[in-house]
N, C-alpha and C positions, 0 to 999 in steps of 0.2 A: 311354661308348657304344662298343660294339665296332665295329671298322671292317671291313665285309664285303668291300670292294674289296681291302684289304690282305691279309685272310685268304685270299681267293680267289687272290690273286697268289702268296702263299707256298705254298699247299697244292697248286698245280698240279703233278701228278706224271706227266701223260700225256707220251708222246714228243713232242719238238719238233724242227722242222727245224733243221739245223745252222747255217744262216745266221742264224736267229732266236736260237738259243742264243748265238752269238758276239756278236750285237747286244746282247742282254740282259746279257752278261758285260762290256759296255763296251769291246769290242775295236774295233768299227767298225760301219758301217751294214750292212744286209743285202746291199745291192748290192756293197759293198766286200768283204763276207765271201765272196760267191760267187767274186769274183776271187781272193781269198786262197786259197780251197779249190782252185781250178783250178791254182794254182802249185805245189801239193803240199806246202805248208808246214804244213797242218793234219793232225793225226793223231787217231784215236779208238781208244783201247785199243791204242796202239802201231802201228796200221795207217794208211796214208795215207787220208785222208777222201775221200769222193766227193760231188759236188754233189747236193743233194736228199736226202741221207740224214738219218735222224731219230735223235735222241739220247734214250736212256732214262736214268732216274736210276741213278747208280752208274758210268756210263761215264766214262772219263778223256779229256778233250779237251785237246789241247796245240796251241799255235801257236808254231812255231819252237823247240820244246823246252820252252816255258813253259806250265804248266798254267793253264787258265782255268776260271771257273765263273760261272754266272748269279748276278745279284744276289739276295740273300736279302731285302733290304728294298726295298719299293716306294716310289718317290719321286715326288711330284707337287708342282711348284712354281708359284706365281703370280709372274710377273715383270712389272715395269713397263718395257717396252722403250722406250728413247729413240729419237728420230729419228737416222738415220745408221747404225743397226745393221741388218745384213742377216740375214734368216732363211734360213740355209743351213748345211749341214754341210761345205761345201767348205773343205778345210784351207788353201787358198791365199788365201781371203778374210780379210784382216786384220781387218775389222769384222764378222765373223760373230757371231751370237748365242751360239754355243758358246764361242768365244774370249772374248767379253765376259763371259759368266756365269762361266766357269772353275770349274764345279762339279766336286767331287772324283770323282764317278762319271759315266758317260756318260748324258746325258739329251738328248732331242730335243723339238722344239716341236710343239704341237697347234694347227695352223692358222696359216699365215703372216700376218705384217703386213709390208707393203712397206717399203722403206728410209725413205720419207718419212712413214710413219705411226708412231704411238706408242701406248702403253697396254698393256692386259692381254694377256699371252702365257702360256699354260700350257706347262710343260716336264715331261717324265716319262720314266721308263725302262720304262713299261708300254705296249707297243705295242697291246694290246687296247683300252685306254682311247682311244688316238688314233683307231683305226679306228671305234669306236662313236660317238665324238663328232663326227668329221669327215665321216662318210658323209652326203651331202646328203639322201638319202631319209629320214633319221631326224628331220629338221626341228628340230634343236636350235637354240636362240636364241643370237644374238650381238648385243650392243648397242653402238652407237657414238655419240659426240658429234662433230658435224661443223661446221666453219666454212667458209663459202664467200665468194666475192668480190663477190657482188651481194645486194641485199635479197631476202629470202625471201618469196614470195607464196603466197597460198592455192592458186593454180593449180600452183605448183611442188610443194607438199605433196601435192596431190591426185594429180598424175602420178607422183611418186615412190612413193606408197602403192599405186597401182593396178598398177604394172608399167611398166618402161621397156625399149624395144627396144635390146639391146646384144649383141654376140658371137653374132649369128645366132639369138637367142632373145629371149624377153620375161621379165624378172625376175619372180619370185613376188611376189604382193601382200604388203605388209609394213606395219608400223606406223611412222609418221613423225609427229613432233611438233615444232612450232616452239618454240624456246627463247628466241630473241632476234632482232634484226634480221637478223643474218647467221649464226645458229647454229640447228641442229636436231638432234634425236635420232632415230636410226633403228634398228629391230630387225629383223635378217635371219634367215632360216632356210635360207640357201643360201650357197655360197662360190665364186662366179664370180671369175675373175681380175680384181683391181682393181675390183670390182663397184661400190662406192659412187662412186669417182672417175669411172668410165665412165658411170654413171647421171646424175651431175651434169653431166658434159660433154655428154651427149646433150640435156640441157635448157638448155644455154647457160651453165652455171655452172662455176666452177673451184674445186676444193677447196684451201683455204688451210691447214687443220689438220684432222687426223683422229685421234681417240683412241678406242680400244676400251675400254669401261668395264665390260663384263660378258660372260662366256661361261657360258651356262646359269645355274647357281646361284652361280657364282664371280664376285665383284665386285672391281674394282680398289681401291675404297675409298681409304684414305689412304696406300697404299703409295707411297713416294717413287720418282721417276724413277730408273731404273738399279738399283733394289734388288729383292730377291725374298724370298719367305717360303714355308714349307711350308704346304700346305693343312691345315686342322684336321680332326680326326676327324669332326666334325659336317658339314663341307663335303663330305668324301669319302663319308660315308654318304648324304647327299642326292644327290650325284652318282651313286652306285650305283643309287639308286631311279630316277633319270632315264634311265640308260643300260641297265639290266638287260635290257630287252626289245628293245633296238636291235640289228639285225644288224651284223656287223663286216666285211662284205665291202667291197672298195674303193669309194671315193666316185665322184662325177661324173667322167666322162672318164678313169676308171681311176686317178685321183690321189687317194690317201687324205688328203693333207694340203695340198690346193690351196685357199688362202684368203687371197689377197692383197687388201689394201685401199689 
């Protein structure tokens, strides 16, 4: 089966902003790239680069005299994040997911999991996928298995499903299913900061364990904790179908990747 996401990624020939070019080349994040450009260390065709400029195919981009290029291969990884690992690109964080994964090219996460949460995390070098998957208005599903400190009641399930008042808003209606005395499954289509933990807390419960088991069509499955795998062509083709009509503008509150659990 041909992989349309990969083909689209490779065939992109339109001009791209320099900070995005540097990000996709694995140099640094876009924000760090802007700072790098401002220092005068980046050149394009031998001339000092300017913030906001666009790069067209064939131009030579150098950082500190070293030529850099965008990645030719698109990478999307499924990672089983353990507890204690932090979703950040901050180089000073010893337990960052980037350090933990230590992947040979620069990839970043799609939707954060907080330090105490574990489970499925997608990582990629394709910023377009990140934007399309994480924009809240696109209503893409994420599924979690949650264990709490008190017995789960029908009233708890009903209130969690219908919406809970947190962070000066009411959460979207969602699907919630009781799995055991203290365990439930929840499927969300939004990504408020630490949403599940805050929802439970508002109803008098404390989360003891939180595992993300699915993002859209991608499932955690039997992937062992701390390990990763590349998505299959079938998974990527299914993902393409799900996101192809999704806008890629920034997500809720202007944060494209805000999804703490």
